[in-house]
Backbone as numpy.savetxt, mean C-alpha at the origin, in Angstrom:
# Nx Ny Nz CAx CAy CAz Cx Cy Cz
19.94 4.01 13.07 18.85 4.85 13.60 19.13 5.77 14.74
18.49 6.78 14.91 19.02 8.04 15.98 18.16 7.35 17.32
16.62 6.76 16.88 16.16 6.97 18.20 16.20 5.72 18.91
16.40 6.11 20.39 16.34 4.67 20.99 15.00 4.14 21.37
14.14 3.09 21.30 13.02 2.56 21.57 12.53 1.91 22.79
11.66 2.30 23.29 11.32 1.54 24.50 10.40 0.49 24.24
9.77 -0.65 25.20 8.90 -1.47 25.27 7.58 -0.66 24.78
7.54 0.83 25.67 6.56 1.54 25.55 6.14 2.16 23.97
7.42 2.06 23.76 7.45 2.70 21.87 6.79 1.58 20.91
7.46 -0.08 21.45 7.13 -0.59 20.32 5.84 -1.14 20.44
5.02 -0.99 21.80 3.49 -1.39 21.80 3.03 -0.35 21.53
3.16 1.05 21.19 2.83 1.76 20.45 2.35 1.62 19.08
3.73 1.17 18.19 3.85 0.65 17.15 2.81 -0.13 16.82
2.66 -0.79 17.81 1.70 -2.23 17.51 0.42 -2.28 17.71
0.08 -1.09 18.26 -1.44 -0.47 18.21 -1.87 -0.12 17.15
-0.90 0.82 16.74 -0.97 1.41 15.18 -1.30 0.43 14.13
-0.41 -0.52 14.68 -0.66 -1.54 13.19 -1.71 -2.22 13.20
-2.23 -2.38 14.58 -3.31 -3.43 14.52 -4.61 -1.73 14.32
-4.62 -0.89 14.46 -5.34 -0.03 13.78 -5.47 0.26 12.55
-4.34 0.22 11.82 -3.99 0.03 10.22 -4.60 -1.19 9.58
-4.52 -2.40 10.30 -5.19 -3.54 9.47 -6.33 -3.24 9.62
-7.07 -2.69 10.79 -8.47 -2.83 10.61 -8.95 -1.87 9.85
-8.44 -0.84 9.76 -8.78 0.33 8.59 -8.89 -0.25 7.37
-7.40 -0.97 6.82 -7.61 -1.57 5.65 -8.14 -2.51 5.57
-8.86 -3.11 6.00 -10.04 -4.04 6.05 -11.23 -3.43 5.79
-11.65 -2.45 6.60 -12.54 -1.73 6.29 -12.62 -0.63 5.31
-12.09 0.35 5.18 -11.89 1.34 4.15 -10.66 1.83 3.47
-9.30 1.05 3.71 -8.57 1.44 3.52 -7.68 2.38 3.60
-6.62 2.59 3.66 -5.51 4.23 3.77 -4.68 3.51 5.12
-4.28 2.41 5.86 -3.75 2.12 6.99 -2.58 2.83 7.02
-1.88 2.90 5.86 -0.36 3.30 6.11 -0.04 4.97 6.62
-1.39 5.55 6.25 -1.33 6.90 7.05 -1.61 7.17 8.36
-1.42 5.89 8.89 -1.69 5.57 10.41 -0.28 5.39 10.88
0.29 4.09 10.39 1.21 3.36 10.82 2.79 4.31 10.47
3.01 4.75 9.44 4.27 5.54 8.80 3.94 7.13 9.72
3.23 7.62 9.68 3.63 9.14 11.08 3.81 8.58 12.23
2.91 7.34 12.65 3.13 6.92 14.05 4.34 6.66 14.41
5.28 5.75 13.20 6.39 5.74 13.48 7.58 6.79 13.56
7.44 7.87 12.82 8.17 9.13 12.73 8.08 9.87 14.18
6.60 9.40 14.79 6.38 10.65 15.89 6.89 9.91 17.05
7.46 8.29 17.04 8.24 7.47 18.04 9.37 8.00 17.72
9.91 8.81 16.79 11.22 9.44 17.02 12.63 8.53 15.90
11.34 7.55 15.18 12.32 6.82 14.20 12.62 7.82 12.75
13.69 7.88 12.55 14.15 8.57 11.06 13.23 8.11 9.84
12.53 9.06 8.45 11.82 8.68 7.78 11.84 7.46 7.18
13.22 7.19 6.97 13.49 6.54 5.74 13.49 4.90 6.47
13.92 4.74 7.71 13.59 3.44 8.02 12.44 3.49 8.75
11.74 4.19 9.00 10.06 4.50 9.28 9.46 3.64 7.85
9.69 4.07 7.13 9.05 3.66 5.99 9.70 2.34 5.13
10.83 2.28 5.59 11.32 0.31 5.52 11.14 -0.34 6.03
10.65 0.02 7.32 9.80 -0.97 8.42 8.74 -1.40 8.08
7.97 -0.02 7.86 6.49 0.14 7.45 5.93 -0.82 6.62
6.76 -0.95 5.48 6.72 -1.90 4.28 6.47 -3.20 4.78
8.14 -3.46 5.39 8.16 -4.93 5.92 7.24 -5.38 6.56
6.69 -4.94 7.85 5.82 -4.88 8.81 4.40 -5.53 8.24
3.92 -4.60 6.95 2.67 -4.68 6.56 2.42 -5.82 5.29
3.22 -6.81 5.02 3.47 -7.55 4.00 2.48 -8.54 4.55
2.18 -9.25 5.54 1.32 -10.17 5.84 -0.65 -9.49 5.32
-0.35 -8.27 5.53 -1.91 -7.48 5.22 -2.17 -7.97 3.91
-1.09 -7.55 2.93 -1.08 -7.62 1.39 -1.71 -9.08 1.27
-0.61 -10.09 2.30 -1.12 -11.22 1.78 -2.12 -11.88 2.34
-2.75 -11.11 2.86 -4.50 -11.92 3.47 -5.28 -10.91 2.97
-4.84 -10.22 1.97 -5.98 -9.75 1.12 -5.94 -10.30 -0.36
-4.87 -10.85 -0.67 -4.53 -11.40 -1.79 -5.58 -12.93 -1.76
-5.21 -13.46 -0.40 -5.56 -15.02 -0.22 -7.66 -14.91 -0.43
-7.88 -13.74 0.31 -9.51 -13.64 0.67 -9.96 -13.48 -1.15
-9.16 -13.31 -2.04 -9.64 -12.84 -3.07 -9.56 -13.47 -4.29
-8.81 -14.49 -3.79 -7.90 -15.71 -4.61 -9.17 -16.49 -5.73
-10.42 -16.70 -5.54 -11.31 -17.11 -6.30 -11.63 -16.13 -7.45
-11.46 -15.01 -7.52 -11.79 -14.36 -8.36 -10.56 -14.07 -9.58
-9.42 -15.13 -9.00 -8.39 -15.34 -9.82 -8.35 -16.11 -10.95
-9.49 -16.96 -11.51 -9.76 -18.13 -11.75 -9.56 -17.61 -13.30
-8.55 -18.26 -14.31 -8.43 -17.86 -15.69 -7.47 -16.76 -16.21
-6.77 -16.17 -14.98 -6.25 -15.14 -14.99 -4.45 -15.22 -14.96
-4.24 -16.50 -15.34 -2.98 -16.80 -14.85 -1.86 -16.47 -16.18
-2.06 -16.27 -17.27 -1.47 -15.38 -17.99 -0.92 -14.15 -17.67
-2.03 -13.45 -17.66 -1.91 -11.86 -16.76 -0.80 -11.98 -15.71
-1.17 -13.09 -14.81 -0.28 -13.01 -13.10 1.19 -13.21 -13.91
1.85 -13.92 -15.02 2.70 -14.38 -15.56 3.74 -13.30 -15.87
2.66 -12.44 -16.50 3.29 -11.44 -17.07 3.38 -10.12 -16.20
2.54 -9.85 -15.29 2.21 -8.35 -14.75 3.34 -8.60 -13.05
3.09 -9.93 -12.27 3.63 -9.78 -11.36 5.51 -9.68 -11.45
6.00 -10.65 -12.57 7.23 -10.11 -12.49 7.33 -8.53 -12.90
6.62 -7.69 -14.01 6.56 -6.42 -13.84 6.52 -5.98 -12.47
5.32 -6.00 -11.53 5.72 -5.47 -10.32 6.39 -5.74 -9.54
7.04 -6.92 -9.55 8.60 -7.10 -8.90 9.50 -6.34 -9.14
9.54 -6.29 -10.42 11.00 -5.61 -11.02 10.53 -3.71 -10.92
9.52 -3.30 -10.88 9.06 -2.06 -10.30 9.00 -2.01 -8.72
8.79 -2.62 -7.89 9.02 -2.75 -6.51 10.78 -2.48 -6.11
11.63 -3.69 -6.99 12.91 -3.41 -6.47 13.21 -2.10 -6.89
13.01 -1.52 -7.88 13.66 -0.36 -8.70 13.08 0.74 -7.37
12.20 0.65 -6.89 11.39 1.59 -6.03 12.18 1.64 -4.98
12.51 0.34 -4.31 13.09 -0.05 -3.14 14.78 0.82 -3.32
15.22 0.67 -4.46 16.70 1.16 -4.60 16.41 2.52 -4.80
15.73 2.95 -5.45 15.35 4.17 -5.17 15.35 5.30 -4.03
14.64 4.79 -3.59 14.53 5.17 -1.82 15.85 5.02 -1.24
16.40 4.06 -1.39 18.33 3.71 -1.11 19.10 4.97 -1.43
19.25 4.53 -2.82 20.14 5.40 -3.37 20.03 6.97 -3.28
18.83 7.44 -3.65 18.50 9.00 -3.26 18.31 9.51 -1.88
18.49 8.61 -0.40 18.74 9.15 0.46 17.44 9.96 1.12
18.02 10.35 2.62 16.52 10.90 3.50 16.63 12.09 2.99
17.75 12.96 2.68 17.38 14.25 2.19 16.08 14.48 1.20
16.14 13.60 0.03 14.92 13.98 -0.95 14.22 13.44 -0.23
14.00 12.22 0.58 12.69 11.47 1.21 12.16 12.63 1.68
12.81 12.85 2.49 11.92 13.99 3.78 11.53 15.52 3.22
11.69 15.85 1.58 11.42 16.74 1.12 10.18 16.43 0.38
10.34 15.06 -0.38 9.21 14.69 -1.03 7.67 14.29 -0.02
8.32 13.26 1.04 7.06 12.54 1.64 5.97 13.25 2.24
6.03 14.42 2.31 4.60 15.11 2.51 3.60 15.40 1.41
4.02 14.88 0.29 3.51 15.32 -1.15 2.97 14.41 -0.92
3.89 13.17 -0.98 3.67 11.31 -0.72 2.10 11.52 0.09
2.37 11.84 1.00 1.35 11.60 2.13 0.16 12.37 1.58
0.01 13.44 1.14 -0.91 14.33 0.62 -1.74 13.39 -0.65
-0.48 12.95 -1.74 -1.30 12.35 -3.01 -1.77 11.07 -2.25
-1.64 10.59 -1.48 -2.22 9.28 -0.77 -3.44 9.59 -0.18
-3.63 10.57 0.33 -4.85 11.04 1.11 -5.70 10.90 -0.18
-5.58 12.36 -1.19 -6.37 12.30 -2.06 -6.53 11.10 -2.92
-5.80 9.84 -3.08 -6.40 8.71 -4.00 -6.89 7.86 -2.83
-6.90 8.05 -1.29 -7.93 7.04 -0.75 -9.49 7.83 -0.79
-9.18 9.39 -0.96 -10.51 10.41 -1.08 -11.51 9.82 -2.31
-10.65 9.58 -3.10 -11.01 9.62 -4.99 -11.67 7.91 -4.72
-11.35 7.44 -3.96 -11.07 5.60 -4.05 -12.67 4.98 -4.77
-13.80 5.60 -4.11 -15.06 5.34 -4.40 -14.95 5.96 -6.07
-14.94 6.72 -6.28 -15.07 7.24 -7.75 -14.12 6.74 -8.76
-12.88 5.98 -8.31 -12.27 5.19 -9.29 -12.52 4.09 -9.08
-13.33 3.21 -8.46 -13.89 2.12 -8.57 -15.34 2.23 -9.22
-15.99 3.41 -9.24 -17.11 3.58 -9.87 -16.65 3.47 -12.03
-15.47 4.22 -11.67 -14.87 4.29 -13.06 -14.69 3.31 -14.04
-13.93 2.25 -13.00 -13.21 0.83 -13.24 -14.47 -0.15 -13.76
-15.52 0.30 -13.09 -16.44 -0.24 -13.11 -17.07 -0.19 -14.04
-17.59 1.42 -14.86 -18.13 1.07 -15.93 -17.32 1.19 -17.14
-16.26 1.34 -17.24 -15.38 1.12 -18.01 -15.31 -0.14 -18.21
-15.18 -1.18 -17.53 -15.00 -2.77 -17.40 -16.33 -3.28 -18.51
-17.30 -2.43 -18.12 -18.78 -2.91 -19.28 -18.68 -2.52 -20.57
-17.58 -1.98 -21.06 -17.32 -1.55 -22.38 -15.99 -2.10 -22.81
-16.05 -2.24 -23.76 -14.77 -2.92 -24.43 -13.64 -1.58 -25.28
-12.54 -1.89 -24.56 -11.59 -1.05 -24.91 -10.36 -1.58 -25.26
-9.17 -0.27 -25.63 -7.95 -0.69 -26.31 -7.42 -1.93 -25.91
-7.11 -2.47 -24.48 -6.23 -3.49 -23.83 -7.13 -4.55 -24.30
-8.64 -4.78 -24.05 -9.10 -6.02 -24.39 -8.97 -7.06 -23.64
-9.36 -8.37 -23.97 -8.72 -9.54 -23.02 -7.52 -9.86 -23.09
-6.83 -9.54 -23.66 -5.32 -9.64 -24.27 -4.47 -8.74 -23.75
-4.66 -7.39 -23.16 -4.22 -6.61 -22.93 -2.79 -6.34 -21.92
-2.28 -7.53 -21.43 -1.51 -7.63 -20.65 -0.35 -7.36 -20.86
0.75 -7.10 -22.01 1.38 -6.87 -22.08 1.43 -5.36 -22.19
0.34 -5.11 -22.67 0.16 -3.28 -22.63 0.07 -2.65 -21.22
-0.61 -3.86 -20.37 -0.94 -3.20 -18.66 1.25 -3.31 -17.79
2.04 -4.35 -18.85 3.13 -4.36 -17.99 4.02 -3.05 -17.75
4.14 -2.20 -18.61 4.81 -1.09 -18.12 4.18 0.20 -17.09
2.86 0.32 -17.37 2.11 1.34 -16.49 2.32 0.35 -15.23
2.14 -0.71 -15.14 2.22 -1.50 -13.61 3.34 -1.54 -13.30
4.48 -1.82 -13.94 5.61 -1.39 -13.38 6.15 -0.23 -12.84
5.75 0.83 -13.78 5.56 2.17 -12.70 5.07 2.45 -12.03
3.82 2.06 -11.33 2.96 2.03 -10.34 3.87 1.78 -9.31
4.59 0.43 -9.65 5.02 -0.50 -8.47 6.81 0.12 -8.03
7.09 1.27 -8.92 7.97 1.84 -8.39 7.62 2.82 -7.25
6.54 3.63 -7.53 5.98 4.71 -6.38 6.13 3.33 -5.17
5.11 2.47 -5.58 5.13 1.16 -4.33 5.99 0.78 -3.76
7.31 0.97 -4.16 8.37 0.31 -3.53 8.70 1.23 -2.60
8.84 2.86 -3.49 9.37 4.25 -2.85 8.80 4.14 -1.47
7.44 4.50 -1.95 6.61 4.85 -0.68 5.29 3.67 -0.33
4.32 3.56 -1.49 3.53 2.58 -1.09 2.00 2.91 -0.81
1.85 4.35 -0.06 0.47 4.50 0.11 -0.24 4.95 -0.55
-1.46 4.20 -1.02 -2.34 4.40 -2.40 -1.64 3.38 -3.82
-0.83 2.63 -3.60 -0.66 1.44 -4.38 -1.88 0.95 -4.95
-2.41 0.30 -4.49 -3.49 -0.62 -4.79 -4.60 0.34 -5.70
-4.64 1.33 -5.18 -5.65 2.22 -5.82 -4.85 2.50 -7.17
-3.89 2.87 -7.27 -3.19 3.25 -8.57 -2.96 1.89 -9.18
-2.81 0.81 -8.70 -2.89 -0.57 -9.89 -4.70 -0.60 -10.33
-5.52 -0.41 -9.63 -6.59 -0.89 -10.05 -6.97 0.02 -11.27
-6.76 1.49 -11.11 -6.80 2.37 -12.04 -6.21 2.18 -13.25
-4.82 1.77 -13.24 -4.32 1.18 -14.42 -4.96 0.05 -15.14
-5.12 -0.88 -14.50 -5.60 -2.20 -14.82 -7.13 -1.84 -15.32
-7.66 -1.08 -15.00 -8.92 -0.41 -15.41 -8.79 0.21 -17.21
-8.12 0.76 -17.03 -7.09 1.19 -18.75 -7.32 0.40 -19.60
-6.29 -0.61 -19.03 -5.77 -1.47 -20.06 -6.16 -2.74 -20.51
-6.92 -3.37 -19.37 -7.79 -4.66 -19.61 -9.19 -4.24 -19.26
-9.83 -5.31 -19.94 -11.46 -5.20 -20.22 -11.64 -6.83 -19.28
-12.09 -6.30 -18.23 -12.74 -7.84 -17.50 -13.61 -7.06 -16.43
-14.15 -7.38 -15.24 -14.71 -7.04 -14.42 -14.48 -6.23 -13.36
-14.66 -5.62 -12.68 -14.18 -5.04 -11.40 -13.95 -5.68 -10.28
-14.60 -6.77 -10.17 -14.60 -8.29 -9.37 -13.02 -8.72 -9.38
-12.54 -8.94 -10.72 -11.70 -9.58 -11.28 -10.51 -9.08 -11.08
-10.66 -7.53 -11.82 -9.84 -6.54 -11.44 -9.33 -6.76 -10.08
-9.97 -6.49 -9.37 -9.47 -5.88 -7.90 -8.66 -7.28 -7.53
-9.41 -8.41 -7.98 -8.50 -9.68 -7.27 -7.23 -9.51 -7.81
-7.02 -9.18 -9.01 -5.24 -8.59 -9.52 -4.86 -7.86 -9.41
-5.15 -6.80 -8.76 -4.93 -5.59 -8.03 -4.10 -6.07 -6.99
-5.03 -6.74 -6.08 -4.70 -7.13 -4.87 -2.97 -8.35 -4.72
-3.36 -9.21 -6.13 -1.68 -10.08 -6.15 -0.54 -9.01 -6.44
-1.13 -8.20 -7.03 0.14 -7.70 -7.62 0.55 -6.49 -6.76
-0.39 -6.26 -5.64 0.30 -5.27 -4.93 1.03 -5.69 -3.78
0.65 -7.32 -3.51 1.33 -8.27 -2.64 2.71 -8.49 -3.11
2.76 -8.94 -4.47 3.96 -8.76 -5.17 5.00 -7.54 -5.45
4.40 -6.47 -5.33 5.64 -5.57 -5.59 5.76 -5.29 -3.87
4.73 -5.22 -2.51 5.13 -5.21 -1.30 6.53 -6.26 -1.04
6.14 -7.22 -1.48 7.21 -8.33 -1.05 8.41 -8.27 -1.83
8.55 -7.77 -3.11 9.69 -7.60 -3.76 10.42 -6.70 -3.02
9.78 -5.29 -2.62 10.15 -3.88 -2.12 10.91 -4.59 -0.30
10.15 -5.36 0.17 10.41 -5.76 1.99 11.72 -6.46 1.34
11.87 -7.51 0.69 12.91 -8.38 0.28 14.16 -7.57 0.10
14.00 -6.96 -0.62 15.45 -5.37 -1.19 15.58 -5.26 0.36
14.55 -4.82 0.81 15.13 -3.83 2.61 15.53 -4.56 3.14
15.60 -6.15 3.35 16.15 -7.00 3.99 17.52 -6.66 4.35
18.24 -6.31 2.92 19.57 -6.21 3.08 20.33 -4.41 2.93
19.04 -3.91 3.18 19.44 -2.67 3.98 20.21 -2.37 4.92
19.83 -2.98 6.04 20.80 -2.89 7.45 19.45 -1.53 8.01
18.30 -1.44 7.80 17.35 0.10 8.13 16.14 -0.83 8.73
16.02 -2.22 8.79 14.43 -2.82 9.53 14.81 -2.76 10.92
14.01 -2.32 11.48 13.76 -2.16 12.97 13.43 -3.58 13.37
13.71 -4.31 13.53 13.11 -5.57 13.47 12.09 -5.96 14.62
12.23 -5.36 16.04 11.28 -5.72 16.91 10.35 -4.76 16.61
10.16 -3.51 15.88 8.99 -3.01 15.69 8.28 -3.84 14.63
9.30 -4.49 13.62 8.04 -4.64 12.35 7.58 -6.06 12.90
8.23 -6.72 13.32 7.32 -8.13 13.84 6.46 -7.79 14.82
6.50 -7.16 15.85 5.49 -6.18 16.60 4.12 -5.87 15.36
4.40 -5.02 14.87 3.41 -4.16 13.60 2.81 -5.58 12.81
3.88 -6.32 12.51 3.43 -7.65 11.69 1.94 -8.17 12.41
2.32 -8.64 13.69 1.29 -9.54 14.23 0.26 -8.52 14.25
0.49 -7.33 14.63 -0.49 -6.30 14.70 -2.02 -6.00 13.39
-0.96 -5.78 12.50 -1.56 -5.93 11.43 -2.62 -6.83 10.92
-2.03 -8.11 11.03 -2.98 -9.47 10.69 -4.39 -9.41 12.01
-3.83 -8.84 13.47 -4.84 -9.05 14.36 -6.06 -7.95 14.21
-5.37 -6.57 13.53 -6.37 -5.42 13.13 -7.15 -6.16 11.80
-6.56 -6.50 11.03 -7.26 -7.07 9.90 -8.52 -8.12 10.10
-7.88 -9.02 10.91 -9.01 -9.96 11.28 -10.15 -9.42 12.05
-9.96 -8.10 13.09 -10.88 -7.05 14.08 -11.82 -6.59 12.68
-11.20 -5.75 11.53 -11.72 -5.20 11.08 -12.59 -6.08 10.23
-12.34 -7.11 9.77 -13.21 -7.58 8.93 -14.51 -8.40 10.07
-14.26 -8.66 11.12 -15.29 -8.85 11.59 -16.49 -7.61 11.98
-15.78 -6.26 12.35 -16.74 -5.70 12.88 -17.13 -4.70 11.67
-16.62 -5.16 10.15 -17.27 -4.08 8.62 -18.27 -3.86 9.15
-19.19 -4.74 8.85 -20.83 -4.85 8.62 -21.18 -3.35 9.89
-20.38 -3.47 11.13 -21.29 -2.63 11.69 -20.58 -0.77 11.94
-19.80 -0.64 10.98 -19.16 0.48 10.22 -19.38 0.79 9.41
-19.51 2.59 9.42 -19.72 2.77 8.08 -18.25 3.30 7.47
-17.94 2.49 6.47 -16.52 2.88 5.61 -16.38 4.07 4.78
-17.42 4.86 4.93 -17.30 6.07 4.18 -16.90 7.12 5.25
-17.52 6.84 6.14 -17.01 7.99 7.31 -15.60 7.41 8.05
-15.00 6.53 7.69 -13.96 5.78 8.43 -12.99 6.22 7.52
-13.40 6.33 6.05 -12.55 7.04 5.09 -12.48 8.11 5.14
-13.39 8.78 5.47 -12.80 10.32 5.48 -12.33 10.41 6.56
-12.61 10.00 7.79 -11.47 10.39 8.64 -10.12 10.24 8.57
-9.70 8.72 8.00 -8.49 8.56 7.75 -7.82 9.54 6.47
-8.94 10.49 5.82 -8.33 11.34 4.34 -7.94 12.71 5.59
-8.62 12.99 6.72 -8.45 14.06 7.23 -7.15 13.78 8.00
-6.78 13.08 8.60 -5.82 12.81 9.32 -4.38 12.66 8.09
-4.57 12.02 7.11 -3.69 11.88 6.27 -3.40 13.41 5.56
-4.08 14.33 5.69 -3.96 15.77 5.22 -3.52 16.52 6.34
-3.94 16.58 7.27 -3.25 16.72 8.48 -1.94 16.26 8.64
-1.67 15.26 8.93 -0.45 14.64 8.46 0.63 15.50 7.65
0.05 15.36 6.57 0.88 16.04 5.41 1.40 17.53 5.53
0.14 18.23 6.32 0.71 19.54 6.26 1.69 19.67 7.40
1.61 18.75 8.45 2.83 18.65 9.51 3.86 18.53 8.95
3.96 17.21 8.05 5.51 17.06 7.57 5.70 18.21 6.46
4.99 18.90 5.71 5.35 19.81 4.68 6.02 21.24 5.72
5.15 21.53 6.94 5.87 22.47 7.96 7.19 21.86 8.15
7.94 20.85 8.14 8.96 20.48 8.50 10.09 20.52 7.88
9.59 20.65 6.59 10.76 20.62 5.50 11.35 21.76 5.32
């Protein structure tokens, strides 16, 4: 890594993680805060992305545990879709390492802008999935096998960059599975956690995880998530989401200007 980080830099990364954890708990889109923050500290883009992936694993775990009650009766789906997500997450991580920093530098502005667009469309996607879940569609109650390939492909994206993965997974599951939004959302959380962990474990052997930053950020994301859950009822999630989308668009444009 080219950058030399001070204690002040690491503290700033921790604060960014606290903010991201709170944002994820309320509106989503925390990665649009933490990844640019790490790059702004002078960390090269690929190590910043890898460190961010490892650091935010606890947040995905918290989200999965919070919705575990809605997973009842979805064991068959989990047995099929978690391996698909794990395979895709590892493949995405490998793609990031193999293609190297030049390609990632070129593509990351578009990934940030796509992530911001996904966040902006979150409510519309949820409404669409909710309406679709009220109707019977091709996947039916036994569409797990039909979902495996699109889940794996979404996981490749998740392993490569990750922002917006949860929403992509929800849309995929809404297309091929016939169930309520609550149950699909819980399933989405577990799959996203599996993808993130698979990519993070793969990255452990990359030599590019900045551990002093990752550990501080992991703790910060947990604290932020707890704080966000506490104050969520006092904040307008729509306003916060729009603010994060605006930040994401601005960051995407700045990154695009650097290409």
